[in-house]
N, C-alpha and C positions, 0 to 999 in steps of 0.2 A: 503494500499500500504506499501510495505517495501522497506527502502532505507538502505541498510547495505553493509559490506564488503564480497568480495568474498573470502578472505582469512580469516576471524575472524568472525565466527558466533556468537560471545558472545558479541558483540557490534553491536546495530541496533537501527535506528531510524523507527518509524512507523506512518502514516499519517491516521487520522479517520476522515472520512467526516461527515457531518451532525452532529457534535458533539460541546460540548462544556465544560467548567470548572466542570459542574456537573458531567460528566462521567469522564473525565480526572484526575479530582481530587480523586475521589475513587479509579481508576484504579493506580495511583501512590501510594496512601497510602497501598492499596493491595501489589503492587510489592517491597514497602519498607519491609514489614512483611517477604517476603521470604529470608532466609539467602544466597540463590544462588545471590542475586542482590548486587551489589555493588553499583550502581547508578542508580537512576531512575529520571525523571522529564518530564515535559511538557511544551510546549509553545503554544500560539495561535498567529500565524503571523501576522493577522490583525483584528479587532474588526469585522470588515465588512464581513471578511471571516468566512464561516461555516465550520472551519477544525480546529483539534487538531495535534501538532505533540509531540509525546511521544518517549524519548529517554530511551533506557534499555542497561544497561552495567551489565555482569554477572561475576561470578567468573570461569566460564568455561562453563558452560550450555548454550545451544543454546537459544539465545533472544527470538526468536520468541515462544519457547516452554515454556519460561518463563512467557510471556505475556500471552499466553494462557492458562496456569494454573491459574495465577491471575485474568484474567477473569470469569473463571470458579469458582475460590475461591469467588469471589464479588457476582457472581449470587447465590451462595449458602447462602452467608451472607443475601443477599437480600430475598431469599425465608424465612430463618429463621426470619426474622424481620417482614416479612408480615403475617408468620404463627402464631408469637406470638401476632402481633398485633391482626389479627381477634379473636384469643381464647382469649384475655383480652376484646374485644368489645361484644363477646358473653356471656362471665360470668358477664359482667357490665348489660349487657341487662336482661339477667336472673335475678339478684338481683334487678334490679329497673325496673319492667315491665311498671310503668308510665312514665319513664322517667326521666330526671332531673329537679329537681324544686329548685328554688333559693328561699330564706328566704330574707325578707326584714328587 
């Protein structure tokens, strides 16, 4: 859900339901890497509520577009991390077919 201005689409707040610090902090980090963003932050209204409010202010680009781009960038980063991990695990298993052994 978006709570923005009818006159200035470069500033908006978004409410994400069923999310917590895990996603919100990653989205905030990704938003802050974008040169179009002048401010981004998030808050959780109350610990018992399962929602996050994300605030985005840009240098002129539509905040909704910038948030969408940040989410896509975050998905690409996660896919890269996953494929890198999968490759490392496969390489390890190939080099160590008997598994990990600990020496005393």
